[in-house]
C-alpha positions as CSV (number, residue, x, y, z in Angstrom):
1,X,58.1,113.3,81.7
2,X,61.4,112.2,83.5
3,X,61.7,109.3,81.2
4,X,61.3,111.5,78.0
5,X,64.0,113.9,79.5
6,X,66.3,111.2,80.2
7,X,65.9,109.6,76.7
8,X,66.4,113.4,75.0
9,X,69.4,113.5,77.1
10,X,70.8,110.2,75.8
11,X,69.8,111.2,72.2
12,X,72.0,114.4,72.8
13,X,74.9,112.5,73.7
14,X,74.9,110.0,71.4
15,X,74.8,112.8,68.8
16,X,77.5,114.5,70.7
17,X,79.5,111.6,70.6
18,X,79.1,111.1,66.8
19,X,80.0,114.4,66.1
20,X,82.6,114.5,68.3
21,X,83.9,111.4,66.6
22,X,83.4,113.0,63.1
23,X,85.3,116.2,63.9
24,X,87.9,114.4,66.3
25,X,89.2,116.1,69.5
26,X,91.4,118.9,69.8
27,X,95.1,117.6,70.6
28,X,95.0,120.1,73.7
29,X,91.6,118.6,74.7
30,X,92.9,115.0,74.7
31,X,92.8,113.3,78.1
32,X,93.8,109.7,78.8
33,X,93.1,107.7,81.8
34,X,94.8,104.3,82.0
35,X,93.4,101.7,84.8
36,X,95.9,99.6,86.3
37,X,95.5,96.4,87.8
38,X,98.5,97.0,90.1
39,X,101.2,99.7,90.1
40,X,104.9,100.3,89.1
41,X,105.8,97.0,91.0
42,X,104.1,94.8,88.5
43,X,106.3,94.8,85.6
44,X,103.1,94.1,83.5
45,X,101.5,97.2,84.7
46,X,104.8,99.2,84.5
47,X,105.3,98.2,80.8
48,X,101.9,100.0,80.0
49,X,102.8,102.9,82.0
50,X,106.2,103.3,80.0
51,X,104.2,102.9,76.8
52,X,101.5,105.6,77.6
53,X,104.3,108.0,78.8
54,X,106.2,107.3,75.5
55,X,103.4,107.9,73.3
56,X,102.3,111.3,75.1
57,X,105.8,112.2,74.7
58,X,106.0,111.5,71.1
59,X,102.6,113.1,70.0
60,X,104.0,116.3,72.0
61,X,101.0,116.0,74.6
62,X,101.7,117.3,78.2
63,X,102.3,115.3,81.2
64,X,98.8,116.5,82.9
65,X,96.8,114.9,79.7
66,X,97.8,111.4,80.9
67,X,96.2,110.0,84.2
68,X,97.1,106.7,86.0
69,X,94.5,104.9,88.3
70,X,96.7,102.4,90.3
71,X,95.6,99.2,91.9
72,X,92.3,98.8,90.5
73,X,91.3,95.2,90.9
74,X,89.0,93.0,88.5
75,X,85.8,93.9,90.3
76,X,83.4,96.8,90.0
77,X,86.3,99.1,91.5
78,X,87.5,99.3,87.8
79,X,84.1,100.8,86.7
80,X,84.2,103.1,89.7
81,X,87.9,104.3,88.4
82,X,86.2,104.7,85.1
83,X,83.8,107.1,86.3
84,X,86.4,109.3,88.3
85,X,88.4,109.4,85.1
86,X,85.4,110.9,83.1
87,X,83.6,112.9,85.7
88,X,86.5,114.1,87.9
89,X,89.5,114.3,85.6
90,X,87.8,114.9,82.4
91,X,89.2,111.6,80.4
92,X,87.7,111.4,77.0
93,X,90.0,108.0,76.3
94,X,89.7,105.3,79.2
95,X,91.9,102.1,78.9
96,X,91.9,99.2,81.0
97,X,95.0,97.2,81.1
98,X,93.9,93.8,82.5
99,X,91.4,91.0,81.0
100,X,89.3,90.7,83.7
101,X,88.1,94.4,83.8
102,X,86.1,93.9,81.0
103,X,83.4,91.8,82.9
104,X,82.6,95.1,85.1
105,X,82.4,97.9,82.6
106,X,79.4,97.6,80.5
107,X,77.4,100.3,82.3
108,X,80.2,102.8,82.4
109,X,80.6,102.2,78.5
110,X,76.8,102.7,77.9
111,X,76.6,105.5,79.8
112,X,79.2,107.5,78.2
113,X,79.1,106.9,74.4
114,X,80.9,110.2,74.0
115,X,84.1,108.5,75.6
116,X,86.2,105.9,73.8
117,X,87.0,102.9,76.0
118,X,89.7,100.1,75.4
119,X,90.4,96.7,77.0
120,X,94.0,95.4,76.4
121,X,94.1,91.6,76.2
122,X,90.2,91.7,76.2
123,X,87.9,89.2,73.7
124,X,84.5,90.6,74.0
125,X,84.7,94.0,72.0
126,X,83.3,92.6,69.2
127,X,80.7,90.5,70.5
128,X,78.8,93.9,72.0
129,X,76.8,96.5,70.5
130,X,79.2,99.4,71.8
131,X,80.5,101.8,69.3
132,X,83.0,103.2,71.7
133,X,84.6,100.0,73.1
134,X,87.9,98.3,71.7
135,X,90.2,95.3,72.2
136,X,93.9,95.2,71.5
137,X,96.7,92.9,71.7
138,X,99.9,92.0,69.6
139,X,101.6,88.8,68.4
140,X,103.4,88.3,71.5
141,X,103.5,84.5,70.5
142,X,106.3,85.3,68.2
143,X,108.2,87.1,70.7
144,X,108.1,84.5,73.1
145,X,108.8,81.9,70.4
146,X,112.0,83.9,69.7
147,X,113.0,84.1,73.2
148,X,112.2,80.3,73.5
149,X,115.4,80.0,70.8
150,X,117.4,81.6,73.3
151,X,116.3,79.0,75.8
152,X,116.7,76.4,73.5
153,X,120.3,77.3,72.5
154,X,121.3,77.5,76.2
155,X,119.6,74.1,77.0
156,X,121.9,72.4,74.4
157,X,125.0,74.1,75.6
158,X,124.1,72.6,79.0
159,X,123.5,69.5,77.6
160,X,127.0,69.2,75.9
161,X,128.7,70.4,79.2
162,X,126.9,67.7,81.1
163,X,124.9,70.2,83.1
164,X,121.5,69.2,82.9
165,X,119.8,67.5,85.9
166,X,118.0,64.8,84.0
167,X,118.3,62.8,80.7
168,X,116.5,65.2,78.6
169,X,116.4,69.3,78.7
170,X,113.9,70.3,81.1
171,X,112.2,73.8,81.1
172,X,109.9,75.2,83.9
173,X,107.0,77.7,83.3
174,X,105.3,80.0,85.9
175,X,101.8,80.6,84.6
176,X,99.2,82.7,86.2
177,X,95.9,80.9,84.8
178,X,95.0,78.1,82.6
179,X,93.5,80.0,79.7
180,X,94.1,80.8,76.3
181,X,96.5,83.7,76.7
182,X,98.5,82.0,78.7
183,X,98.4,78.4,76.8
184,X,99.2,80.3,73.7
185,X,102.1,82.1,75.5
186,X,104.0,78.9,77.0
187,X,103.2,76.9,74.1
188,X,104.9,79.3,71.6
189,X,107.9,79.6,74.2
190,X,108.2,75.7,74.3
191,X,108.0,75.3,70.3
192,X,110.7,78.1,70.0
193,X,113.1,76.1,72.2
194,X,112.1,72.7,70.3
195,X,112.7,74.5,67.0
196,X,116.9,74.2,68.3
197,X,116.3,71.6,71.1
198,X,114.3,68.9,69.4
199,X,114.2,66.9,72.8
200,X,113.4,69.6,75.1
201,X,110.3,68.8,77.6
202,X,108.6,71.2,79.9
203,X,106.8,71.3,83.2
204,X,103.8,74.4,83.9
205,X,102.8,75.4,87.4
206,X,99.9,77.9,87.5
207,X,99.7,80.3,90.5
208,X,95.9,81.7,90.1
209,X,97.4,85.4,90.1
210,X,98.8,87.6,87.6
211,X,100.9,89.4,90.7
212,X,101.8,87.1,93.6
213,X,105.7,87.3,94.1
214,X,105.6,84.7,96.9
215,X,103.6,82.1,95.1
216,X,105.6,83.0,91.8
217,X,108.7,82.5,93.6
218,X,107.4,79.0,95.4
219,X,106.4,78.2,91.8
220,X,109.8,78.4,90.4
221,X,111.3,76.8,93.4
222,X,109.3,73.7,93.0
223,X,110.0,73.6,89.4
224,X,113.5,73.8,90.1
225,X,113.3,71.1,92.6
226,X,111.2,68.9,89.9
227,X,114.3,68.8,87.8
228,X,113.8,72.1,85.7
229,X,117.1,73.3,84.1
230,X,115.4,76.8,83.0
231,X,112.6,78.6,84.1
232,X,110.3,81.4,82.1
233,X,107.2,83.0,83.3
234,X,103.9,84.5,82.4
235,X,103.5,86.4,85.8
236,X,104.1,89.9,86.7
237,X,106.7,89.8,89.7
238,X,110.3,89.5,90.6
239,X,109.5,85.9,92.3
240,X,110.5,83.6,89.5
241,X,113.7,85.6,88.3
242,X,114.7,85.7,92.2
243,X,114.3,81.8,92.9
244,X,116.3,81.5,89.8
245,X,119.1,83.7,90.8
246,X,119.2,82.2,94.1
247,X,119.4,78.5,92.5
248,X,121.8,79.4,89.6
249,X,119.2,78.4,86.9
250,X,118.8,80.2,83.7
251,X,115.6,82.3,83.3
252,X,113.8,84.3,80.6
253,X,111.6,86.8,81.6
254,X,108.6,88.8,80.5
255,X,107.9,92.7,80.1
256,X,111.4,93.7,81.8
257,X,114.9,93.1,82.0
258,X,116.1,91.6,85.0
259,X,119.9,91.7,84.1
260,X,120.9,94.1,86.7
261,X,119.2,92.2,89.7
262,X,120.0,89.0,88.1
263,X,123.4,88.8,86.7
264,X,124.1,85.3,86.7
265,X,121.0,83.9,85.5
266,X,118.9,86.5,83.4
267,X,119.2,85.3,79.6
268,X,116.7,87.4,77.6
269,X,113.3,88.8,77.6
270,X,110.0,89.7,75.5
271,X,107.4,92.2,75.7
272,X,104.3,94.0,74.2
273,X,105.6,97.3,73.4
274,X,102.1,99.5,74.0
275,X,103.6,102.7,72.9
276,X,102.5,102.3,69.4
277,X,98.8,101.4,70.2
278,X,98.8,104.2,72.7
279,X,99.9,106.3,69.8
280,X,97.3,104.9,67.6
281,X,94.3,105.5,69.4
282,X,95.4,109.3,70.5
283,X,95.8,110.0,66.8
284,X,92.7,108.5,65.4
285,X,90.8,110.4,68.2
286,X,92.5,113.7,67.2
287,X,91.8,113.0,63.5
288,X,88.1,111.7,64.3
289,X,89.0,108.5,62.6
290,X,87.2,104.9,63.4
291,X,89.5,102.7,66.0
292,X,89.6,99.0,64.9
293,X,87.6,96.8,67.1
294,X,90.5,94.3,67.5
295,X,93.8,95.9,66.8
296,X,96.7,93.5,66.8
297,X,100.5,94.7,66.8
298,X,103.3,93.1,65.4
299,X,107.0,92.8,64.9
300,X,107.4,95.2,62.0
301,X,105.4,97.5,63.9
302,X,107.6,97.6,66.7
303,X,104.6,96.2,69.1
304,X,106.7,93.1,69.9
305,X,110.1,93.1,71.4
306,X,112.7,90.7,71.8
307,X,116.0,92.2,73.4
308,X,118.7,92.7,76.0
309,X,120.1,89.1,75.2
310,X,122.6,88.8,78.3
311,X,125.7,87.6,76.5
312,X,127.3,86.4,79.9
313,X,124.9,83.7,80.1
314,X,123.6,83.2,76.7
315,X,125.1,80.3,74.3
316,X,127.1,81.1,71.3
317,X,125.3,81.8,68.3
318,X,122.0,82.8,70.3
319,X,121.6,86.4,68.6
320,X,122.2,84.9,65.2
321,X,119.5,82.2,65.5
322,X,117.1,84.6,67.1
323,X,117.6,87.1,63.8
324,X,117.6,84.5,61.2
325,X,113.9,83.2,62.6
326,X,112.8,86.5,63.2
327,X,113.3,87.2,59.6
328,X,111.4,84.2,58.6
329,X,108.4,85.0,60.9
330,X,108.1,88.4,59.3
331,X,108.6,87.0,55.6
332,X,105.9,84.4,56.5
333,X,108.0,81.6,55.5
334,X,108.0,80.4,59.3
335,X,105.1,80.3,61.4
336,X,105.0,79.8,65.3
337,X,102.2,77.3,65.2
338,X,103.2,75.0,62.4
339,X,101.2,72.0,62.7
340,X,104.0,69.8,61.5
341,X,106.1,70.8,64.8
342,X,103.8,69.4,67.4
343,X,100.9,67.0,68.4
344,X,98.4,66.7,70.8
345,X,97.6,63.0,72.2
346,X,100.1,61.9,69.3
347,X,98.1,63.4,66.6
348,X,98.5,66.3,64.3
349,X,96.0,69.0,64.4
350,X,94.1,69.4,61.2
351,X,91.4,72.0,59.8
352,X,88.6,70.6,62.0
353,X,90.2,71.4,64.9
354,X,88.8,74.4,66.9
355,X,89.4,76.1,70.5
356,X,87.9,74.7,73.6
357,X,84.0,75.9,73.9
358,X,85.1,77.7,76.8
359,X,86.5,80.5,74.4
360,X,85.0,79.8,71.3
361,X,82.7,82.8,70.1
362,X,81.5,84.4,67.2
363,X,84.9,85.1,65.7
364,X,84.8,81.1,65.2
365,X,81.7,80.4,63.0
366,X,80.7,77.0,61.7
367,X,82.8,76.9,58.4
368,X,85.6,79.2,59.7
369,X,89.0,77.2,60.5
370,X,91.9,78.5,62.7
371,X,94.0,75.7,61.0
372,X,94.7,76.0,57.4
373,X,97.7,76.3,55.0
374,X,99.5,74.1,57.7
375,X,99.5,76.2,60.7
376,X,97.1,77.6,63.3
377,X,96.2,81.1,62.6
378,X,96.5,82.9,66.0
379,X,95.1,86.6,66.5
380,X,93.5,86.5,63.2
381,X,89.9,86.5,64.1
382,X,90.1,88.5,67.2
383,X,93.0,90.1,68.8
384,X,93.1,87.8,71.8
385,X,94.8,84.7,71.5
386,X,92.8,81.8,71.4
387,X,95.2,78.8,71.2
388,X,94.3,76.4,73.8
389,X,95.7,73.2,72.8
390,X,97.5,71.2,75.2
391,X,100.3,69.7,73.0
392,X,102.9,66.9,73.8
393,X,105.9,67.6,75.6
394,X,104.4,70.1,77.7
395,X,103.2,68.9,81.4
396,X,100.7,70.8,83.7
397,X,101.2,70.3,87.2
398,X,98.0,72.2,88.0
399,X,95.2,74.2,86.8
400,X,94.0,77.8,87.5
401,X,91.1,78.7,85.7
402,X,90.3,82.4,85.6
403,X,88.0,85.0,84.4
404,X,86.1,83.8,81.4
405,X,85.9,80.2,82.2
406,X,83.2,78.1,83.5
407,X,85.4,75.7,85.1
408,X,86.1,75.9,88.8
409,X,89.6,76.5,90.2
410,X,91.1,73.4,91.6
C-alpha cells in the first residue's frame, strides 16, 4: 500500500509540474534560489549575484523573491542547500553556479519535478532524462580573445621599449583546473594576443582550486619569476592581480575590474554577464514556456563583456583593435579557433580531430566533427566548452585535474 501511495504521489507531482509549466508561474510567485560555491569575496560568485539582482530589478520582482545560499561546496552540501531552498524557502527555480555541483544533485532534481534546476557551466543536462534540468554558458572564449588582443598590444609596446624580460614576449596564466573550460579560456586568450603579437608565448600554472587567494598569488609570483611579462587568470580571487601590482607587471583580469585596487598594472577584464540568462529563465517560467537544455549567451545578446580598458596602462590603439576584432567576430568573418592560426604538435587540426575521451559524450557522435569550415566550433553541440587541445606556444607547468576527469591530480 505504501508503494502505491508513493507512486500516486509521484504521479500527482509530475502532473502538477506539467500543468505548472504549461500554465506558467505567476510573477509574484516566482522564487529564485542561487546556490553559490563561495560568497561575495569571490569575483566569480559576485558576478552571479550581481546578474541575479539585476534581472530581478529589471523584471520588477521584489528583493525577497531572490535568495542566495553562500559557501556551498561541490559536495552533498549543495544538494542539501537545494532542499532547503525548496522546502523551507519555497523556491521554484534553483540555480547552481559551479561546475562540480552537478555531480551531487540528481536525487534532489528527481524528487522535485515541479522545480526547475539550472547548472551554470555544467555539461551533463543533455545526457540525463530530467525534464527540469538545464545547463547554461556563454561564448566567453570570444571575450577572452578580445582581452588577449589588449595583452598583445601591451606586449608589443613593451617590446619596442626594450622592457621585455626575455627574448620573446612571454605571458603567464593562472588556471584553476586542467579541463576543457579552462583550456578553452587560456587558449582563446593566447590566440587573441597572438593575432597582434605573433611571437608571443605563454606559461600556465594551475592551482587546483577555483578560489584560493594564497595559491593564486603564489602562482602569479612563480610565473613572474619565470620571466612572464604579463599575467592573466581563470581563478576567482585578488591573489594574481595583487601579485602583479606588487611586481609592476601588467594584468588582465576575469569577472571584475581591479583598476581601483591595482591602478598601475590593471589592463582590462572580461566576464560572462549572467543577467540575460536569469531574465530568460524567469520570463520563460512566468510564460510557461520551455527552457533550452543547453543555453549559450553571446556578445550580441550582452552575455559576454569586455570592458574597463585602463588607458593609463594600455598601449595606444588598443580599443580600436578590440572594436575591429569584435565586429568581425560578430559578423562571422573571424573565428577564435581558426585552425590556420595555431598548431598542435606542429600539425594543423583537421575534421578528424575530437575532444579528449575524458570530455567526449553523446554531443559528439561518430560522424560529427567539431572542426569544419576552417575552424573549431566551440559551444555549438553543447553549451559548456569542449576545446581541450594543447596547442604549440603554450607551456603547462603542471596539471590539476578536477571534476569530470578520470585522471589523478598530480
